[in-house]
C-alpha positions, 0 to 999 in steps of 0.5 A: 509525487514522490514515492518511497518504501520503507525497507519493511515494505521492499523485503515483503514485497520480494516475498510476494508472487509475481502476479501480486507484484504486478498487480501493486506496480498496476495500482501505483500507477492509478495511486499516482494519477489519483490516489484517491481512485475508487478502485484503490478503496484508499481509507484511513486506519485506526488501532496500531496503524492510526496515521496511515492509509491502506489501498487495495492491491488484490482481494486480500492484499493490502499496501499501508502508508504514510503521507509526508510532506512532499511524499508517500511513503509505503510501509507494508504489503501484505494480506488484510489478516496478517496486517491487521489480525 
């Protein structure tokens, strides 16, 4: 699996606290082994994010991604309320 990061994701990721960055890296390892691991709560999104999926990073932080043919593109990472509010 090839994982790519949108420039907006990178910008938002840099703003996160160190602990949250580490948690994302940990979750990414789960994701690479099995993107539907129950701990990730991988689910399809609706509304403005239709066609995208989300995984849980922490209790409130979500990472949004889109499957492409041979890769996954992470496009956003932020709190639940900022992403869906």
